[in-house]
One Martini backbone bead per residue (centre of mass of N, CA, C, O) as a GRO file, in nm:
protein
  185
    1MET     BB    1  16.848   2.424  21.344
    2ILE     BB    2  16.625   2.287  21.514
    3ALA     BB    3  16.813   2.153  21.715
    4ASP     BB    4  16.930   2.416  21.828
    5ILE     BB    5  16.671   2.539  21.933
    6LYS     BB    6  16.598   2.308  22.127
    7LYS     BB    7  16.860   2.305  22.290
    8THR     BB    8  16.860   2.604  22.390
    9THR     BB    9  16.584   2.593  22.521
   10GLU     BB   10  16.644   2.373  22.729
   11GLN     BB   11  16.884   2.513  22.866
   12LYS     BB   12  16.732   2.768  22.958
   13MET     BB   13  16.515   2.620  23.125
   14GLN     BB   14  16.716   2.485  23.317
   15LYS     BB   15  16.831   2.749  23.432
   16SER     BB   16  16.566   2.846  23.555
   17LEU     BB   17  16.531   2.605  23.746
   18ASP     BB   18  16.803   2.633  23.894
   19ALA     BB   19  16.747   2.920  24.001
   20LEU     BB   20  16.505   2.843  24.170
   21LYS     BB   21  16.643   2.635  24.352
   22ALA     BB   22  16.844   2.837  24.471
   23ASP     BB   23  16.630   3.030  24.590
   24LEU     BB   24  16.490   2.815  24.770
   25GLY     BB   25  16.749   2.751  24.942
   26LYS     BB   26  16.742   3.044  25.086
   27VAL     BB   27  16.490   2.954  25.213
   28ARG     BB   28  16.414   2.915  25.532
   29THR     BB   29  16.393   2.683  25.770
   30GLY     BB   30  16.409   2.529  26.081
   31ARG     BB   31  16.649   2.409  25.952
   32ALA     BB   32  16.977   2.334  25.922
   33HIS     BB   33  17.214   2.459  25.665
   34THR     BB   34  17.506   2.544  25.507
   35GLY     BB   35  17.381   2.684  25.243
   36LEU     BB   36  17.270   2.944  25.383
   37LEU     BB   37  17.578   3.094  25.380
   38ASP     BB   38  17.689   3.113  25.080
   39HIS     BB   39  17.603   3.439  25.021
   40VAL     BB   40  17.784   3.539  25.238
   41THR     BB   41  17.973   3.836  25.307
   42VAL     BB   42  18.307   3.929  25.387
   43ASP     BB   43  18.533   4.151  25.529
   44TYR     BB   44  18.849   4.093  25.371
   45TYR     BB   45  19.064   4.326  25.380
   46GLY     BB   46  18.842   4.509  25.191
   47SER     BB   47  18.712   4.243  25.068
   48PRO     BB   48  18.463   4.068  24.935
   49THR     BB   49  18.389   3.748  25.090
   50LEU     BB   50  18.314   3.443  25.117
   51ILE     BB   51  18.257   3.252  25.392
   52THR     BB   52  18.382   2.978  25.272
   53GLN     BB   53  18.682   3.128  25.243
   54VAL     BB   54  18.712   3.209  25.579
   55ALA     BB   55  18.540   2.944  25.664
   56ASN     BB   56  18.406   2.681  25.856
   57VAL     BB   57  18.107   2.509  25.767
   58THR     BB   58  17.884   2.359  26.008
   59LEU     BB   59  17.712   2.109  26.184
   60ILE     BB   60  17.611   2.062  26.509
   61ASP     BB   61  17.299   2.053  26.458
   62ALA     BB   62  16.974   2.075  26.343
   63ARG     BB   63  16.977   2.404  26.473
   64THR     BB   64  17.305   2.437  26.419
   65ILE     BB   65  17.561   2.649  26.315
   66GLY     BB   66  17.909   2.628  26.239
   67VAL     BB   67  18.171   2.886  26.264
   68GLN     BB   68  18.522   2.867  26.155
   69PRO     BB   69  18.769   3.061  26.132
   70TYR     BB   70  19.092   3.061  26.008
   71GLU     BB   71  19.105   3.340  26.154
   72ARG     BB   72  19.081   3.485  26.458
   73ASN     BB   73  19.035   3.799  26.359
   74MET     BB   74  18.745   3.713  26.197
   75VAL     BB   75  18.509   3.672  26.395
   76GLY     BB   76  18.372   3.954  26.394
   77ALA     BB   77  18.320   3.976  26.083
   78VAL     BB   78  18.147   3.721  26.055
   79GLU     BB   79  17.930   3.792  26.258
   80LYS     BB   80  17.840   4.056  26.116
   81ALA     BB   81  17.762   3.931  25.841
   82ILE     BB   82  17.537   3.750  25.950
   83ARG     BB   83  17.368   3.970  26.088
   84ASP     BB   84  17.345   4.157  25.810
   85SER     BB   85  17.192   3.966  25.681
   86ASP     BB   86  16.873   3.846  25.531
   87LEU     BB   87  16.816   3.594  25.752
   88GLY     BB   88  16.771   3.651  26.068
   89LEU     BB   89  17.035   3.608  26.234
   90ASN     BB   90  17.201   3.514  26.565
   91PRO     BB   91  17.511   3.519  26.648
   92ALA     BB   92  17.746   3.328  26.867
   93GLY     BB   93  18.036   3.379  27.029
   94SER     BB   94  18.298   3.115  27.118
   95GLY     BB   95  18.572   3.215  27.051
   96GLU     BB   96  18.634   3.047  26.748
   97LEU     BB   97  18.325   2.987  26.764
   98ILE     BB   98  18.025   3.014  26.571
   99ARG     BB   99  17.691   3.032  26.663
  100VAL     BB  100  17.389   2.941  26.460
  101PRO     BB  101  17.077   2.972  26.539
  102MET     BB  102  16.756   2.840  26.464
  103PRO     BB  103  16.469   2.974  26.451
  104MET     BB  104  16.152   2.957  26.492
  105LEU     BB  105  15.868   2.939  26.304
  106THR     BB  106  15.601   3.105  26.241
  107GLU     BB  107  15.303   3.095  26.092
  108GLU     BB  108  15.323   3.372  25.956
  109ARG     BB  109  15.609   3.334  25.834
  110ARG     BB  110  15.540   3.091  25.663
  111ARG     BB  111  15.329   3.234  25.482
  112ASP     BB  112  15.525   3.445  25.371
  113LEU     BB  113  15.723   3.239  25.243
  114ILE     BB  114  15.515   3.119  25.048
  115LYS     BB  115  15.471   3.378  24.888
  116VAL     BB  116  15.762   3.402  24.793
  117ILE     BB  117  15.785   3.126  24.640
  118LYS     BB  118  15.549   3.177  24.446
  119SER     BB  119  15.678   3.420  24.311
  120GLU     BB  120  15.928   3.274  24.210
  121GLY     BB  121  15.772   3.066  24.039
  122GLU     BB  122  15.635   3.269  23.850
  123THR     BB  123  15.899   3.382  23.736
  124ALA     BB  124  15.995   3.114  23.612
  125LYS     BB  125  15.753   3.070  23.424
  126VAL     BB  126  15.792   3.326  23.260
  127ALA     BB  127  16.071   3.253  23.157
  128VAL     BB  128  15.986   2.997  23.004
  129ARG     BB  129  15.778   3.139  22.817
  130ASN     BB  130  15.984   3.329  22.686
  131ILE     BB  131  16.154   3.108  22.562
  132ARG     BB  132  15.929   2.997  22.384
  133ARG     BB  133  15.880   3.254  22.224
  134ASP     BB  134  16.165   3.277  22.103
  135ALA     BB  135  16.161   3.005  21.956
  136ASN     BB  136  15.913   3.067  21.777
  137THR     BB  137  16.039   3.312  21.638
  138HIS     BB  138  16.269   3.157  21.504
  139LEU     BB  139  16.086   2.973  21.339
  140LYS     BB  140  15.939   3.193  21.177
  141ASP     BB  141  16.193   3.309  21.047
  142ALA     BB  142  16.275   3.046  20.903
  143LEU     BB  143  16.015   3.029  20.735
  144LYS     BB  144  16.046   3.301  20.583
  145LYS     BB  145  16.340   3.203  20.470
  146LYS     BB  146  16.305   2.896  20.385
  147GLU     BB  147  16.458   2.678  20.590
  148ILE     BB  148  16.172   2.567  20.653
  149ALA     BB  149  15.896   2.391  20.695
  150GLU     BB  150  15.575   2.406  20.804
  151ASP     BB  151  15.553   2.126  20.945
  152GLU     BB  152  15.819   2.155  21.101
  153GLU     BB  153  15.737   2.400  21.265
  154ARG     BB  154  15.487   2.275  21.404
  155ARG     BB  155  15.632   2.035  21.538
  156THR     BB  156  15.835   2.208  21.702
  157GLN     BB  157  15.626   2.365  21.863
  158ASP     BB  158  15.514   2.117  22.010
  159GLU     BB  159  15.781   2.037  22.146
  160ILE     BB  160  15.818   2.305  22.300
  161GLN     BB  161  15.556   2.279  22.461
  162LYS     BB  162  15.634   2.017  22.609
  163LEU     BB  163  15.879   2.141  22.743
  164THR     BB  164  15.729   2.358  22.896
  165ASP     BB  165  15.542   2.171  23.057
  166ARG     BB  166  15.769   2.020  23.202
  167PHE     BB  167  15.897   2.269  23.350
  168VAL     BB  168  15.642   2.363  23.497
  169ALA     BB  169  15.608   2.100  23.657
  170GLU     BB  170  15.883   2.121  23.804
  171ILE     BB  171  15.822   2.384  23.945
  172ASP     BB  172  15.575   2.284  24.102
  173LYS     BB  173  15.727   2.061  24.252
  174ALA     BB  174  15.932   2.245  24.400
  175LEU     BB  175  15.718   2.416  24.546
  176ALA     BB  176  15.576   2.187  24.700
  177ALA     BB  177  15.823   2.091  24.857
  178LYS     BB  178  15.882   2.365  25.002
  179GLU     BB  179  15.605   2.399  25.135
  180ALA     BB  180  15.617   2.138  25.301
  181ASP     BB  181  15.878   2.218  25.450
  182LEU     BB  182  15.760   2.477  25.585
  183MET     BB  183  15.502   2.329  25.730
  184ALA     BB  184  15.688   2.174  25.885
  185ILE     BB  185  15.746   2.120  26.245
   0.00000   0.00000   0.00000
């Protein structure tokens, strides 16, 4: 019973951390990386399809992403999807290849992005704390039903708190790394 509570708590906290890292990966820095376009969807014959399923996404250089659709008639649709995405990118088509240059970030834009990632981090911390609260509630319920002893419940609460502290520290570390990445010119 206690092992199950600890295991599910840790798994949920790990999912929260993974979700934060995925969200941080979407916040763009001055450098290009192919993962930036992973969530962009293209209208592929009437159905929304991920760009990675209709085109080959590669890096041309450190500041340019190359997108080559598998079908020549999809160039316009892919270009439009990238332009309409929330990334603020301006693709330029040249034949079958679409070049997506990464614009330089201004100091003001960098500071705005840092505010965004700090907000994301705070949301992740709240999620981890809510998971801790749920686990403690399960422990208290088990104690009321006399399924576990009082000292067992207290010891498990301490372990869950240590788990929470560990994940909050990992969230802080991920935020610090992304902030340093954003401020690097």
